[in-house]
C-alpha positions in Angstrom: 114.0 89.1 236.9 115.1 85.9 238.6 113.0 84.4 241.5 113.6 81.6 243.9 110.4 79.8 245.0 109.8 78.1 248.4 106.7 76.0 248.8 106.2 72.6 250.4 103.6 71.5 247.8 105.0 70.2 244.5 101.8 71.0 242.8 102.3 74.7 243.6 105.9 74.6 242.3 104.8 72.9 239.1 101.9 75.3 238.7 104.0 78.4 239.1 106.6 77.0 236.7 103.9 76.3 234.1 102.2 79.7 234.6 105.3 81.8 234.5 106.7 80.2 231.3 104.3 82.5 229.4 106.3 85.4 230.8 109.8 84.1 230.2 111.0 87.3 228.7 110.3 89.0 232.1 110.7 86.4 234.7 112.6 83.2 235.4 112.6 80.6 238.3 116.2 80.0 239.1 115.6 77.6 241.9 113.0 76.0 244.2 112.9 74.4 247.7 110.3 72.7 249.8 111.7 73.4 253.3 113.4 76.1 255.4 116.7 74.1 255.4 116.6 73.4 251.7 115.9 77.0 250.9 118.8 78.3 253.0 121.2 75.9 251.4 120.1 76.7 247.8 119.9 80.4 248.3 123.4 80.4 249.8 124.6 79.0 246.5 122.5 81.1 244.2 122.1 84.4 246.1 124.1 86.4 243.5 121.6 85.5 240.8 118.3 85.9 242.8 116.2 89.1 242.6 113.2 88.0 244.7 112.4 85.1 247.0 108.8 84.0 246.8 107.8 81.8 249.8 104.7 80.3 251.4 103.8 81.3 254.9 103.8 77.8 256.2 106.3 75.1 255.2 105.0 71.9 257.0 107.0 71.8 260.2 108.9 75.0 259.2 107.8 78.7 259.0 108.1 81.0 256.1 108.3 83.8 258.7 111.4 82.3 260.2 112.9 81.9 256.8 112.2 85.6 256.0 114.0 86.6 259.3 117.0 84.5 258.5 117.2 85.6 254.9 117.0 89.2 256.1 120.0 88.5 258.3 122.1 86.7 255.7 121.0 88.4 252.5 119.3 91.7 253.3 119.7 92.7 249.6 117.2 90.0 248.5 113.5 91.0 249.0 111.2 88.3 250.3 107.6 88.1 249.2 105.0 85.8 250.8 102.7 83.9 248.5 99.9 82.3 250.5 96.3 81.3 250.8 95.9 83.2 254.1 94.1 86.4 253.6 94.0 87.3 257.3 95.4 90.7 258.3 97.1 89.2 261.3 99.5 87.2 259.0 100.1 90.2 256.8 101.1 92.3 259.7 103.4 89.6 261.0 105.0 89.3 257.6 105.6 93.0 257.3 107.1 93.1 260.9 109.8 90.6 259.9 110.8 92.6 256.9 108.8 91.0 254.0 108.5 93.2 250.9 105.3 91.7 249.7 102.2 89.7 250.7 100.3 88.1 247.8 97.5 85.5 247.6 97.8 82.3 245.5 94.6 83.2 243.7 96.5 85.8 241.7 96.9 85.3 238.0 100.2 85.2 236.1 100.2 88.7 234.6 99.4 90.3 237.9 101.9 88.2 239.8 104.7 89.1 237.5 103.8 92.8 237.7 103.8 92.7 241.5 107.1 91.0 241.6 108.6 93.5 239.2 107.5 96.2 241.5 109.2 94.5 244.4 112.4 94.1 242.4 112.2 97.8 241.8 112.2 98.6 245.5 108.4 98.8 246.3 106.5 97.0 249.0 103.3 95.3 247.6 100.1 94.0 249.2 97.6 91.9 247.4 94.7 94.1 246.2 92.2 91.6 247.6 93.2 92.6 251.2 94.9 96.0 250.7 91.6 97.9 251.2 90.7 96.0 254.4 94.2 96.7 255.8 94.0 100.4 255.0 90.6 100.6 256.8 92.0 98.7 259.7 95.0 101.0 260.0 92.7 104.1 259.8 90.5 102.8 262.6 93.5 101.8 264.7 95.0 105.3 264.2 91.8 106.9 265.4 91.9 104.8 268.6 88.9 102.7 267.7 90.7 99.5 268.6 92.3 98.2 271.8 96.1 97.7 272.3 97.4 94.7 270.4 94.5 94.6 267.9 97.0 95.0 265.1 98.7 91.8 266.3 95.4 89.9 266.1 94.6 90.0 269.8 91.0 90.1 270.9 90.0 92.8 273.4 90.0 90.2 276.3 93.4 88.9 275.3 94.7 92.4 275.3 93.4 92.9 278.8 95.0 89.7 280.0 98.3 90.5 278.4 98.3 94.0 279.8 98.0 92.6 283.3 100.7 90.0 282.7 103.0 92.8 281.5 102.3 94.5 284.9 103.6 91.4 286.6 100.3 89.8 287.8 100.1 86.1 288.3 97.4 84.0 286.5 95.4 83.9 289.8 95.7 87.7 290.1 94.7 88.2 286.5 91.7 85.9 287.0 90.6 87.9 290.1 91.1 91.2 288.4 89.0 90.3 285.3 86.6 88.0 287.2 87.6 84.9 285.2 88.6 81.4 286.1 92.3 80.5 286.1 91.8 78.0 283.3 90.2 80.7 281.2 93.2 82.9 281.7 95.5 80.0 280.7 93.4 79.5 277.6 93.7 83.2 276.7 97.5 83.0 277.3 97.9 80.0 275.0 96.1 82.0 272.3 98.3 85.1 273.0 101.5 83.0 272.7 100.3 81.6 269.4 99.5 85.0 267.9 102.7 86.6 269.1 104.7 83.5 268.0 106.3 83.1 271.4 106.7 80.1 273.8 106.1 81.4 277.2 105.1 84.3 279.5 108.4 86.1 279.5 108.7 86.1 275.7 105.1 87.4 275.5 105.9 90.3 277.8 109.1 91.0 275.7 107.1 90.9 272.5 104.4 93.2 273.8 107.0 95.8 274.9 109.0 95.5 271.7 105.9 96.0 269.6 104.9 99.0 271.7 101.6 97.4 272.7 102.0 98.7 276.3 104.3 101.3 277.6 
């Protein structure tokens, strides 16, 4: 199995290389990159020999999520797995929504990492066991209606209420009056919503909410 690793920290690249040498009969690192641009350029050249791309969630000024989206567009046959320190369900759900085939934590040992990547190369979707149980419980509670719309995207209940009114076309002032909040508080909630939905403005937030089926 040949993997390509994307991480903006040289110590991680060196550590993976050292750790995976013990499994060289099963896995080989065929290339590395530290940025979105560098990864795309190298994968363009090596894609025929890559079985899995292993990338960090954050790449300094770049985003591993954006990289996953672009690789899915250019090379849909190559599965992308996130390898990160973030054990937050919000990031996991975001990764799966953009087509990632795995979400693993950097605390994982060599034997387990190789095994999980082999499963991905075989067509499976893998989630780190350290968070899989929490995600299953979250999904079950969400299915039972225990959570509010948008909870699976990381929105708080108040943020969900604000976004719901924005989707209906209400202005910040109208939202504030409806929820008995100050306009500055509404703006603060909107800033948090934009960050969690990975959008830049009001119209994009509405589009994302409708696309994700948060409100109908």
